[in-house]
PALUM-624314 format. One record per residue: residue in one letter; residue number from 1; chain; x, y, z of N, C-alpha, C in turn. Coordinates in Angstrom, 3 decimals, decimal comma. Layout:
+---------+-----+--------+----------+----------+----------+----------+----------+----------+----------+----------+----------+
| residuo | num | cadena |      n_x |      n_y |      n_z |     ca_x |     ca_y |     ca_z |      c_x |      c_y |      c_z |
+---------+-----+--------+----------+----------+----------+----------+----------+----------+----------+----------+----------+
|       a | NUM |      A |        X |        Y |        Z |        X |        Y |        Z |        X |        Y |        Z |
...
+---------+-----+--------+----------+----------+----------+----------+----------+----------+----------+----------+----------+
END
This chain:
+---------+-----+--------+----------+----------+----------+----------+----------+----------+----------+----------+----------+
| residuo | num | cadena |      n_x |      n_y |      n_z |     ca_x |     ca_y |     ca_z |      c_x |      c_y |      c_z |
+---------+-----+--------+----------+----------+----------+----------+----------+----------+----------+----------+----------+
|       g |   1 |      A |  -40,741 |   95,341 |  -42,346 |  -41,781 |   94,475 |  -42,804 |  -42,962 |   95,241 |  -43,379 |
|       f |   2 |      A |  -43,271 |   96,398 |  -42,783 |  -44,428 |   97,159 |  -43,262 |  -44,237 |   97,630 |  -44,699 |
|       f |   3 |      A |  -43,035 |   98,098 |  -45,015 |  -42,780 |   98,580 |  -46,369 |  -42,830 |   97,429 |  -47,366 |
|       s |   4 |      A |  -42,372 |   96,265 |  -46,950 |  -42,455 |   95,086 |  -47,817 |  -43,919 |   94,721 |  -48,069 |
|       m |   5 |      A |  -44,740 |   94,828 |  -47,052 |  -46,166 |   94,546 |  -47,224 |  -46,789 |   95,519 |  -48,219 |
|       k |   6 |      A |  -46,481 |   96,804 |  -48,036 |  -47,066 |   97,824 |  -48,910 |  -46,667 |   97,629 |  -50,365 |
|       s |   7 |      A |  -45,455 |   97,124 |  -50,592 |  -44,987 |   96,946 |  -51,964 |  -45,282 |   95,544 |  -52,500 |
|       g |   8 |      A |  -46,029 |   94,751 |  -51,725 |  -46,417 |   93,427 |  -52,200 |  -45,337 |   92,370 |  -52,093 |
|       q |   9 |      A |  -44,279 |   92,660 |  -51,354 |  -43,177 |   91,713 |  -51,185 |  -43,414 |   90,909 |  -49,894 |
|       f |  10 |      A |  -44,376 |   90,012 |  -49,980 |  -44,841 |   89,318 |  -48,783 |  -43,801 |   88,360 |  -48,206 |
|       d |  11 |      A |  -43,004 |   87,744 |  -49,061 |  -41,954 |   86,853 |  -48,546 |  -40,933 |   87,629 |  -47,718 |
|       k |  12 |      A |  -40,587 |   88,814 |  -48,190 |  -39,660 |   89,660 |  -47,431 |  -40,297 |   90,089 |  -46,111 |
|       a |  13 |      A |  -41,563 |   90,438 |  -46,163 |  -42,270 |   90,854 |  -44,951 |  -42,280 |   89,713 |  -43,937 |
|       i |  14 |      A |  -42,557 |   88,516 |  -44,400 |  -42,581 |   87,349 |  -43,514 |  -41,214 |   87,148 |  -42,880 |
|       d |  15 |      A |  -40,175 |   87,245 |  -43,683 |  -38,810 |   87,096 |  -43,161 |  -38,522 |   88,149 |  -42,092 |
|       r |  16 |      A |  -38,900 |   89,367 |  -42,354 |  -38,608 |   90,454 |  -41,410 |  -39,427 |   90,346 |  -40,135 |
|       f |  17 |      A |  -40,696 |   90,002 |  -40,257 |  -41,518 |   89,857 |  -39,051 |  -41,085 |   88,645 |  -38,228 |
|       n |  18 |      A |  -40,617 |   87,601 |  -38,905 |  -40,066 |   86,453 |  -38,167 |  -38,835 |   86,870 |  -37,364 |
|       k |  19 |      A |  -38,012 |   87,704 |  -37,953 |  -36,825 |   88,189 |  -37,235 |  -37,226 |   89,014 |  -36,013 |
|       v |  20 |      A |  -38,264 |   89,815 |  -36,159 |  -38,755 |   90,595 |  -35,017 |  -39,192 |   89,645 |  -33,901 |
|       c |  21 |      A |  -39,893 |   88,585 |  -34,266 |  -40,356 |   87,608 |  -33,264 |  -39,177 |   86,969 |  -32,535 |
|       i |  22 |      A |  -38,083 |   86,765 |  -33,244 |  -36,903 |   86,144 |  -32,632 |  -36,171 |   87,135 |  -31,737 |
|       f |  23 |      A |  -35,924 |   88,325 |  -32,251 |  -35,093 |   89,288 |  -31,529 |  -35,859 |   90,114 |  -30,496 |
|       n |  24 |      A |  -37,179 |   90,207 |  -30,659 |  -37,983 |   90,965 |  -29,705 |  -39,304 |   90,230 |  -29,472 |
|       p |  25 |      A |  -39,257 |   89,082 |  -28,803 |  -40,456 |   88,274 |  -28,629 |  -41,578 |   88,973 |  -27,868 |
|       s |  26 |      A |  -41,260 |   90,017 |  -27,121 |  -42,305 |   90,725 |  -26,385 |  -43,160 |   91,597 |  -27,310 |
|       f |  27 |      A |  -42,710 |   91,832 |  -28,534 |  -43,499 |   92,602 |  -29,505 |  -44,465 |   91,648 |  -30,206 |
|       s |  28 |      A |  -45,557 |   91,347 |  -29,514 |  -46,498 |   90,340 |  -30,003 |  -47,213 |   90,759 |  -31,283 |
|       d |  29 |      A |  -47,262 |   92,050 |  -31,566 |  -47,916 |   92,510 |  -32,795 |  -47,272 |   91,914 |  -34,045 |
|       a |  30 |      A |  -46,012 |   91,540 |  -33,956 |  -45,341 |   90,932 |  -35,111 |  -46,058 |   89,660 |  -35,543 |
|       k |  31 |      A |  -46,648 |   88,941 |  -34,598 |  -47,400 |   87,727 |  -34,939 |  -48,645 |   88,086 |  -35,755 |
|       y |  32 |      A |  -49,283 |   89,185 |  -35,394 |  -50,439 |   89,637 |  -36,171 |  -50,020 |   89,991 |  -37,600 |
|       y |  33 |      A |  -48,921 |   90,715 |  -37,713 |  -48,458 |   91,109 |  -39,043 |  -48,008 |   89,905 |  -39,860 |
|       l |  34 |      A |  -47,481 |   88,892 |  -39,208 |  -47,173 |   87,648 |  -39,919 |  -48,458 |   87,033 |  -40,459 |
|       g |  35 |      A |  -49,499 |   87,061 |  -39,639 |  -50,795 |   86,566 |  -40,106 |  -51,272 |   87,326 |  -41,332 |
|       e |  36 |      A |  -51,131 |   88,639 |  -41,303 |  -51,531 |   89,457 |  -42,452 |  -50,714 |   89,123 |  -43,695 |
|       a |  37 |      A |  -49,421 |   88,949 |  -43,522 |  -48,549 |   88,641 |  -44,661 |  -48,915 |   87,287 |  -45,261 |
|       y |  38 |      A |  -49,127 |   86,302 |  -44,400 |  -49,517 |   84,989 |  -44,914 |  -50,900 |   85,038 |  -45,557 |
|       e |  39 |      A |  -51,793 |   85,810 |  -44,984 |  -53,120 |   85,956 |  -45,585 |  -53,014 |   86,579 |  -46,973 |
|       a |  40 |      A |  -52,155 |   87,575 |  -47,111 |  -51,955 |   88,225 |  -48,412 |  -51,397 |   87,254 |  -49,445 |
|       k |  41 |      A |  -50,633 |   86,264 |  -48,976 |  -50,088 |   85,241 |  -49,873 |  -51,068 |   84,091 |  -50,093 |
|       h |  42 |      A |  -52,240 |   84,182 |  -49,489 |  -53,268 |   83,143 |  -49,560 |  -52,816 |   81,840 |  -48,907 |
|       d |  43 |      A |  -51,960 |   81,969 |  -47,899 |  -51,502 |   80,826 |  -47,106 |  -52,354 |   80,810 |  -45,836 |
|       v |  44 |      A |  -53,542 |   80,247 |  -45,964 |  -54,536 |   80,289 |  -44,898 |  -54,047 |   79,578 |  -43,639 |
|       s |  45 |      A |  -53,390 |   78,459 |  -43,819 |  -52,922 |   77,680 |  -42,670 |  -51,993 |   78,495 |  -41,774 |
|       n |  46 |      A |  -50,990 |   79,118 |  -42,374 |  -50,055 |   79,929 |  -41,586 |  -50,697 |   81,220 |  -41,086 |
|       a |  47 |      A |  -51,595 |   81,782 |  -41,871 |  -52,297 |   82,990 |  -41,414 |  -53,074 |   82,676 |  -40,137 |
|       k |  48 |      A |  -53,793 |   81,571 |  -40,148 |  -54,553 |   81,175 |  -38,960 |  -53,619 |   80,914 |  -37,782 |
|       k |  49 |      A |  -52,501 |   80,282 |  -38,060 |  -51,530 |   79,964 |  -37,005 |  -51,063 |   81,229 |  -36,297 |
|       y |  50 |      A |  -50,630 |   82,221 |  -37,073 |  -50,081 |   83,425 |  -36,456 |  -51,152 |   84,325 |  -35,857 |
|       y |  51 |      A |  -52,329 |   84,369 |  -36,466 |  -53,423 |   85,106 |  -35,836 |  -53,780 |   84,470 |  -34,495 |
|       s |  52 |      A |  -53,780 |   83,151 |  -34,444 |  -54,091 |   82,449 |  -33,192 |  -53,032 |   82,720 |  -32,134 |
|       l |  53 |      A |  -51,766 |   82,693 |  -32,537 |  -50,691 |   83,000 |  -31,587 |  -50,836 |   84,422 |  -31,056 |
|       y |  54 |      A |  -51,184 |   85,336 |  -31,932 |  -51,393 |   86,721 |  -31,504 |  -52,587 |   86,815 |  -30,560 |
|       s |  55 |      A |  -53,643 |   86,091 |  -30,875 |  -54,849 |   86,112 |  -30,058 |  -54,561 |   85,712 |  -28,613 |
|       e |  56 |      A |  -53,614 |   84,804 |  -28,429 |  -53,246 |   84,358 |  -27,085 |  -52,655 |   85,485 |  -26,240 |
|       t |  57 |      A |  -52,162 |   86,530 |  -26,881 |  -51,553 |   87,642 |  -26,152 |  -52,557 |   88,735 |  -25,799 |
|       l |  58 |      A |  -53,752 |   88,647 |  -26,368 |  -54,756 |   89,683 |  -26,158 |  -55,464 |   89,501 |  -24,819 |
|       t |  59 |      A |  -55,740 |   90,604 |  -24,184 |  -56,495 |   90,560 |  -22,935 |  -57,908 |   91,116 |  -23,121 |
|       d |  60 |      A |  -58,101 |   91,892 |  -24,158 |  -59,401 |   92,506 |  -24,439 |  -60,316 |   91,490 |  -25,128 |
|       t |  61 |      A |  -61,425 |   91,179 |  -24,499 |  -62,360 |   90,171 |  -25,002 |  -62,913 |   90,539 |  -26,372 |
|       e |  62 |      A |  -63,239 |   91,806 |  -26,558 |  -63,813 |   92,240 |  -27,839 |  -62,810 |   92,042 |  -28,979 |
|       s |  63 |      A |  -61,564 |   92,410 |  -28,751 |  -60,528 |   92,233 |  -29,771 |  -60,315 |   90,749 |  -30,069 |
|       k |  64 |      A |  -60,324 |   89,946 |  -29,016 |  -60,168 |   88,502 |  -29,193 |  -61,301 |   87,928 |  -30,029 |
|       d |  65 |      A |  -62,510 |   88,362 |  -29,754 |  -63,672 |   87,876 |  -30,498 |  -63,607 |   88,284 |  -31,975 |
|       l |  66 |      A |  -63,199 |   89,520 |  -32,222 |  -63,071 |   89,985 |  -33,609 |  -62,021 |   89,177 |  -34,367 |
|       l |  67 |      A |  -60,915 |   88,902 |  -33,700 |  -59,854 |   88,125 |  -34,344 |  -60,311 |   86,684 |  -34,572 |
|       k |  68 |      A |  -61,053 |   86,145 |  -33,639 |  -61,577 |   84,785 |  -33,786 |  -62,474 |   84,707 |  -35,017 |
|       k |  69 |      A |  -63,326 |   85,720 |  -35,219 |  -64,200 |   85,766 |  -36,393 |  -63,378 |   85,872 |  -37,681 |
|       k |  70 |      A |  -62,322 |   86,678 |  -37,624 |  -61,439 |   86,825 |  -38,787 |  -60,829 |   85,482 |  -39,146 |
|       i |  71 |      A |  -60,357 |   84,740 |  -38,145 |  -59,754 |   83,419 |  -38,364 |  -60,789 |   82,468 |  -38,966 |
|       e |  72 |      A |  -61,988 |   82,474 |  -38,422 |  -63,045 |   81,579 |  -38,899 |  -63,431 |   81,876 |  -40,359 |
|       n |  73 |      A |  -63,307 |   83,139 |  -40,762 |  -63,708 |   83,528 |  -42,122 |  -62,609 |   83,351 |  -43,168 |
|       l |  74 |      A |  -61,420 |   82,984 |  -42,733 |  -60,342 |   82,773 |  -43,711 |  -60,620 |   81,540 |  -44,553 |
|       k |  75 |      A |  -60,428 |   81,692 |  -45,834 |  -60,648 |   80,568 |  -46,761 |  -59,517 |   80,480 |  -47,745 |
+---------+-----+--------+----------+----------+----------+----------+----------+----------+----------+----------+----------+
END
């Protein structure tokens, strides 16, 4: 997924990160990367969805707050 992101192939990245979520659900970072991929595609609704899902896995208050601000600033 990372290489797809770097080359601007966001649909491929989304497909690959979704597969990671299915096959390795404990790797919660995949939800963050899905948020990034959707954000890059200007799909704000899905970006917010996956950032929020990732936020639920965070235990660090500061990181949660930063992500919350990121979600609020998406347009």
